[in-house]
DRENMAR-239002 format. One record per residue (C-alpha): x, y, z; residue in three letters. Coordinates in steps of 0.25 Angstrom, whole numbers, plus 5000, padded with zeros to 4 digits. Layout:
BEGIN
XYZALA ...
//
This chain:
BEGIN
474350524769MET 474650654761GLY 474050794758THR 473550844745GLU 474450964740LEU 474051064731PRO 474551064717ALA 475851144715GLU 477151154707GLY 478551154712PHE 479051274706PHE 478051364713ARG 478851334725HIS 479851464720ARG 480551484734TRP 480751334736LEU 481551334723ILE 482251464724LEU 482751424739ILE 483051284734ALA 483851314722ALA 484351444728GLY 484951384740GLY 485751294730ALA 486351404723VAL 486651494735VAL 487451374741GLU 488051334728GLY 488651484725SER 489151494739ILE 489851364737LEU 490351404723THR 491051524730LEU 491651464742PHE 491651304741ALA 491451274726PRO 491651134727ASN 490651114737ALA 489451184728ARG 488951044725SER 488251044738LEU 487451164737ALA 486151094729PRO 486051024742GLN 485651144752VAL 484251144747THR 484150994747ALA 483050934754LEU 483250934769PRO 484050804773SER 484950834759LEU 485150974763ALA 485550924777ALA 486750844771TYR 487250964762HIS 487251054776ASP 487850934784LEU 489050924775ARG 489351074776TRP 489251074790LEU 490350964791PHE 491351044782THR 491451134794ASP 492551084804THR 492451194813GLN 492151164829SER 490951104833TRP 490351224838LEU 490551284824TRP 489851174818PHE 488751174828ALA 488351324824GLY 488351284810LEU 487451164812VAL 486551254820ALA 486551374807VAL 486451254796VAL 485351194803LEU 484451314804ILE 484951354789ALA 484451214785ARG 483251214792ALA 482851344787VAL 483151314772LEU 482351174773ASP 481151224780ALA 481151354770THR 481251244757LEU 480251154764LEU 479151284765ARG 479451334752LEU 479251184746ALA 478051174754TRP 476751144744PRO 475951264745GLN 474451244751GLY 474951154762VAL 475351204775PRO 476851194777ALA 477551154789PRO 477751254800ALA 479151334797LEU 479651304811ARG 479251144808THR 480051134796SER 481151204802LEU 481251104813ILE 480950994804SER 482151034794CYS 482951074806ALA 482850934812ALA 483050864797LEU 484250934797THR 484850894810LEU 484450744808VAL 484950744795ALA 486350804798TRP 486450704810VAL 486150594802LEU 487050634789LEU 488250664799SER 488850534795PRO 488750554780ALA 489150694781ALA 490450634789THR 490750554779LEU 490750654769ALA 491650744777PHE 492550624779GLY 492650604763ALA 492950744762ALA 494150734772VAL 494650604766LEU 493950584752PRO 493750454748PHE 492350384743SER 491850294755TRP 491450394765PRO 490750464754PHE 490050334749LEU 489550304763ALA 489050454766ALA 488250464753PHE 487250354755PRO 487150384770LEU 486850514766MET 485950504756LEU 485150404764GLY 485050494775MET 484550604769VAL 483650514761ALA 482950464774MET 482750604779LEU 482350664766SER 481050704771HIS 481450764783GLY 481350904787GLY 480150914776VAL 479050804779ILE 478350814794THR 479050734805ALA 480050674794TRP 480750604804TRP 479550504806ARG 479550464792ARG 480350384782LEU 480550484771PRO 479550474759PRO 480050424747ALA 479750564740ARG 480550624749ALA 481750544746VAL 481550554731ALA 481650704732TRP 482850694741LEU 483450614731PHE 483050704721GLY 483750834728SER 484950734731PHE 485050704716GLY 484950844711ALA 485950874721ALA 486950774717THR 486850804702ILE 486950964705ALA 488350924713GLY 488850834704ALA 488750944691VAL 489051074700ILE 490451054702THR 490651054686HIS 489751174684LEU 490051334683SER 489551404694VAL 488251464687ALA 488051314683GLU 488151254696ALA 487151364702LEU 486151334692VAL 486351174696VAL 486151214710MET 484951294708ALA 484451174700LEU 484751074712THR 484151174721GLY 482751164713LEU 482851014713VAL 482951034729ASN 481751134729ALA 480951024721ARG 481250924731ALA 480951014743TRP 479551034736TYR 479250884733GLY 479650834747ILE 478850964754ALA 477650914744MET 477850764751LEU 477850834765ALA 476650904763ALA 475950784758ARG 476250704771LEU 475550704783GLN 476050674797PRO 475750534803ARG 474750514813ALA 475350434825HIS 473950374831GLU 474650284840SER 475750274850VAL 476550174841PRO 476350264829ALA 476850374836LYS 478150294840LEU 478350224826VAL 477950354818PHE 478850444827GLY 480150374824LEU 481150454816PRO 481150364804PHE 481850464795ALA 483050474805PRO 483050324807ILE 483150304793ALA 484350384790ALA 485050324801VAL 484750184795MET 485350244784VAL 486750274792LEU 486650134797ALA 486650074783LEU 487850154780VAL 488650114791VAL 488249964791GLY 488549954776THR 489950024781ALA 490149934792ARG 489849804782LEU 490949874772LEU 491949864783PHE 491749734788THR 491649674773GLY 490349634773THR 490049724762ILE 491149714750GLN 491349834741LEU 491949794728PRO 493449844731ILE 494649744729SER 495649754741PRO 496649664734THR 496749634719PRO 496349504714SER 497149414704ALA 496349474692ALA 496749614697VAL 498149574699LEU 498149524685SER 497549654678GLY 498449734685ALA 499649664679LYS 499049654665ALA 498849814667GLY 500249834671LEU 500749764660ALA 499949854650ALA 500049994656ALA 500750094648PRO 502050144655ALA 502050284660ALA 502750394654SER 503850434656PRO 504550314656ALA 505350364670THR 504150354676ALA 503650234673MET 505250184676ALA 505150244691ALA 503750174694ALA 504150054688ALA 505250034698GLY 504450094711SER 503950014722ALA 502650024726VAL 502050074740LEU 500450034742VAL 499750124751VAL 498450054756GLY 497250144759GLY 496350154773TRP 496150014778GLY 497349954771SER 498249844779SER 499749834775CYS 500349764769CYS 499649694756ASP 499049804750ALA 500149794739ALA 500049654736ASN 499049664724GLY 500049764717LEU 501249694720HIS 500649574714THR 500649654700VAL 501949724703LEU 502649604709PRO 504049664705SER 503749804712THR 504049834727PRO 502949844734MET 502349884748ARG 501049934755GLN 501250044763PHE 500850024778SER 500150134786TYR 500850084798GLU 502150114792GLY 503550024791LEU 504249934801ASP 505549934805ALA 505949854792ARG 505449964783GLY 504249864781LYS 502649894780PRO 502049874793ILE 500849784793LYS 499549874796SER 498149854797GLY 496749944791PRO 496950024803GLY 498250104800ALA 498050194791ASP 497450294800ASP 498650404798LEU 498850544797PRO 499050574782LEU 500550634786PRO 500950514792GLU 500450424781LEU 501050494772GLY 502450474778ASP 502250344780ARG 501950314765ILE 503150394762ALA 503950334773ALA 503550184766GLN 503850244752VAL 505250284756ARG 505450144762ALA 504850064750LEU 505750154741SER 507150134750ALA 506849974750VAL 506549964734THR 507550074730LYS 506250124721ARG 505350234721PRO 503950204727VAL 502550204720ALA 501450234731VAL 500150164728VAL 499050224739ALA 497650204741GLU 496650284747SER 497150334760GLU 498550294755GLY 498350394745THR 498150514756LEU 499550464761GLY 500150464747VAL 499750614748TYR 500350634761ALA 501550564757MET 501750654746LEU 501450784753ALA 502450754765ARG 503550674757ASN 503850724744PRO 505150654743GLN 504850504741LEU 505250394730PRO 503950384724ILE 503650354709SER 502150334709ALA 500850364716VAL 499550284715VAL 498350344721LEU 497250234724LEU 495750284728SER 496550424732PRO 495950514743ILE 495850634734VAL 495750774740SER 495750724754PRO 495450834764GLY 494250914756GLN 493750934770LEU 494550944782THR 494250954798TYR 495351034807PRO 496350954814PRO 495950934830GLY 495250864840ASP 494250764836ASP 492850824835GLY 493450974830ALA 492250974821SER 491050914818ALA 491450854804SER 492750804810GLU 492050734822ALA 491050674814ALA 492250614805LEU 492950564817ASP 491750494823GLU 491450434808LEU 492750394807ASN 492850324820HIS 491450254817LEU 492050204803VAL 493350164810GLY 492550074820GLY 491750004810MET 493049984801SER 494149894802PRO 494950024805TYR 494750054818GLY 494050154826PRO 494950264822GLY 494750264808GLY 495450364800ALA 495450484809GLN 496950514809ASP 496850504793LEU 495550594791LEU 496150694800SER 497550704793SER 496750694780VAL 495750804784SER 497250884788LYS 498150844777PHE 497450774766GLY 497150894757ALA 498450954758GLN 499250824755TYR 498250804742PHE 498450944737ALA 500050914739ASP 499950804730MET 499150884720ILE 500150994720ALA 501350894718ALA 500750864704ALA 500551014701GLY 499250954695THR 498350844701SER 499350724703PRO 498050634698MET 498050714684ASP 499450704678GLN 499550614666GLY 498250594663GLY 497550474659GLY 497550414671GLY 498950384671GLY 499150464684GLY 500050584687GLY 501350634694THR 501650714706ILE 502950764710ALA 503950664718GLY 505350674724ALA 506350744716ASP 505350784706GLY 505050644701LYS 503550624697PRO 502650534705ILE 501550474697ARG 500250444702VAL 499050384699LEU 497650404706ALA 496450304706VAL 495150344711VAL 494050244713PRO 492750294707LEU 492050284721ALA 493050404726ASP 492350504716ALA 491350534728VAL 492550594735THR 493350674723LEU 493450814721PRO 492450874713GLN 493250904701CYS 493850834688ALA 494550714692LEU 496050714687PRO 496050624674SER 497250544678SER 496450494691VAL 496050354687ILE 494650314693VAL 494250174695VAL 492850114698PRO 493050074713ALA 492950114728PHE 493850184736HIS 495050094741GLY 495449954735GLY 496050014723LEU 497349934722LEU 496549804722GLY 495549844711ASP 495749774697ALA 495849914689THR 496649984699VAL 497949884702LEU 498349884688PRO 498350034687MET 499250044700VAL 500249924695SER 500450004682ALA 500550144687PHE 501650104698VAL 502450044688THR 502450154679GLY 501350134669HIS 500050234667ASN 498850174670VAL 497350214664THR 495850174666SER 494950144653ALA 493750194661ASP 494450314668ASP 493750434660ALA 492350374663GLN 492750344678LEU 493250494679HIS 491950544675ASP 491150454683ILE 492050484696ALA 491850634694GLU 490350614692LEU 490350544704ILE 491150654712THR 490150744707GLY 488950674711VAL 489650644725ALA 490150774727GLY 488750854733PRO 488750734744TRP 490150754748ARG 490650864758MET 490751004753PRO 492051014746ASP 492651154752THR 493751164743GLY 493951264732ALA 494651184721ALA 494751044715CYS 495950964720PRO 496350934706PHE 497051044699PRO 496851064685THR 497951114680GLY 
//
């Protein structure tokens, strides 16, 4: 049953509008001064309670100090959030209807925030992991997990005894309205001037105020359930809202497990088919030669080292490319290293949890070994984790006989957030990431250790190695040559190393929120497995033999990628960096 409410208008709640819009503008102004790359999160500060809780939790996770410091921050933010939410609820409450007691509202809002933080911590941990090691899969798991949970808690802190109710459809609708406005605002804010961005933040705050008004009207109409019998008290006393949120978590975890076991198959081709190989040969024959001719001659006379990504096994990953280029000496990199005869050691999918310095040095050693055997320079084709190893290799071993580098599903701008070295559990975010890593490792074929050594070393070295490769080119190594033909970086003895980067569209969710270099090729694919992709294999085979490569849909895919990056940006970890990693000069 509901209560009849007096007729009134939303715009009569001037203080609600002022605080909801003003709060977004205040946070946006502060971020513009101190963390401009993170200002897309500002409109969420006055969103409905469950959505605002995720905003706060991600900011808490960016702090990597001691547990004691984290506990103090949690207490301060919890009190501030409860006060803000209770104030917005009181200001949104319909006039002429008794509002909940302030103490009751404070306790209810604080309880919602605590419950949301606990339930959303896996999503925040995935987002934190994607900021340390940026690739799309963690974000693609975190996003539906977050959205499903905040929807199940959309009425939290507002409706009486909210934990004993599933969310009303109208409450979910208001939350999605606030979510949609924050997403659109976050996508456009990064492309606007400061004044224009602040106007957009204020308008998004206005949408938040309308959502608060709508859900307050809903709460004022609903009456507490009457429990007339013991069974009714037992049934209706259950925490239905938190249970529903936990079910969302169980669904995501179950889906991940089915993906690991192969029960659910995604459209990724780990090995090239006959049609792909035929297309690659045709593309190689038709590809235009690179200029100058000396670059083509060096590349055409190169051997090829294929560096697989996370979970790869040695030593068959180069077979597809070798079928297209049968006369080119080719070898797969082994994460285990070389045997006494200088041959790659066979390894399984659990061998690639290596610190970046060690990974870079192992790639360098196998480049030298392959060059010594073939008497040729080496073209390195690396995928996913392998691209991190290439950054480390180039930073630590500048004098290598390398003619070209192909980066497939490259890890772009690693180490956007870091955590301090030290014992496990040195900070809350590090401890959460360690536990999640062990959980995922136990579910996967890679072992319970997961990617512990890799994550720690990316946090410590990843940003610097990536920056060193950028600096080696003077401008972005992915933005020379234009037209998708790749770029160059300085190699041994001043000889240029040709570089090609191929980014799957799915990875746009973790790309930096700035213009994507024009020579990066974007392909419609998920992260990983690009060497078996029908579109990518011809590009790789052409590039390593000295030809330019292009993509007919590249301009359109660039626009789509930048749109996806903008839409995903408000729901990633706050980017506290001050500049785009791709130089514009």
